C-alpha angles and dihedrals in degrees: 000000000000125000094254093061092049094056118115093193118123110258119264113263127235111277112246112237090198086071088072116101119281118334093332093105095050090046092051095050091047092052094046092046089051094054113109096243134192124213116194098172117052124131118217090212089058095048104070117133112238091225090056092050090057094047092049092046092052093045095049103030098249108172109234133179086240138354090212110100096221092048091047094048098085090055096057105020136054107252116149094339118144111260103262135140097223093045087054091052091048090070088070093059091078096033092061091063094073102073092094102140140011087258092056093049091048093046094052091050094047093048093048089059093042092052092050091049091051087056087056094252102159097184124034133177107199117195127198140172110235090200091059092050093044105045101067093068102014095255119163121255089239093054097050092044091053091048090053092047093050093048093048090050090054091049091051089053091051099043137042095252138111115217134188124183131229123200113223125210119191123224097226093051092068141244097278090055089050090051091052091050091049091052091052091050095046090052089056100044091119091052099060103282100133109161151019124229135191116210139160136075105353092178098060101026119060116221093210097091089056094056097095091052092052095044089053092048090051091051088051090056105263121133114241125225124167131194103235141139094035109095088359129058137260093276088070090057092051092050092049090055102039101035105026101036096239115173090180132039124209105231099335092174094138090064083090087075093070124049091199090057091050089053090049091052092051096045094047093041090234115173124220118218099212122193108183101184091049090049091057095044093051090049095244090127131030096223141335093272090060093051113117096219094110093043091051090049092049091049089059099254115147100245127177134187120239142164104231097190109004097182096045092045095038090230143123130204087255087059092050091052090049091050089054094047098045103038112018106051092251117150130206089256089056091052089051090055092046090055090051088051090053095050093046090051095046117125091245136113112277095246092051092048092050094051092046092050093051093051094044095049093048088055092044090054093049093050096041097049105137096020123104 
């Protein structure tokens, strides 16, 4: 375990662009917010509005430590918590209690898309674990997946955003559970289910037993993304690519530790879904200036910027872009390229990807005129 993940220090906070001289900070945030962004790595279960949690709790009698949003915040959001992977995951223990009714599941899904659209995210891949949504009330995986699909379709009709869904299986829930989730996703490919993800504790639960499920899902037409190289090392990234057919890696930042893995990512055109704020809060990195995003970019790896769990991390994709610009040595031209990487790696048909990229990059160039 590296020194960064042993640290008990509170995670570094987002730098405030308004601290820049004059109106520069406000102008920077405005421009970054206006960019037509793509987010490939966002968890539905980490995207709940705090106000919605309180309303659902009051309506359905969910026992909470407090029904005041500010008092509730430390239980479901990283505030001054020590940077630690398991502390981060503990936030979901309470969040999973809110899927009480079909209406609650649908509301959470709809609002996750609405919030992304309001941050000017034009393309979103929203991932969710059907088991987590189903188990609170004993719903079926099929039911909760259909409720999410229907809510996301309504949100896409109401907001200028394109959304695809990724079904997430969790390592510690077993291979048969993953197979069941894959079957549900495959059956709904034509309704916006575009990919299959493996998440959870990559240190204590080997991904190898899941490989047949993911290879079958790939053959059935789902895109494959695997959480790897976050809490675990670069070898996990290599296994995800070579043995599980991943074309994208969730996080993947510890690939920087192995030059052979970097070469593999370049040769296979594998995209990394990087989430800087999450990486600090889980203790993967000491601080933003130590984050390998820029090094990975300069080495020719296809990196992208994403939110992971915007509610838990108290972040937006605009915030993640600002973090990269203000603390990591990233330039506007790099952000443009990262957005191209995201759209080219999207789990979409090639013609749809190409058209979306052309429109987004024309808008990027208009907004970034004068920036480097």
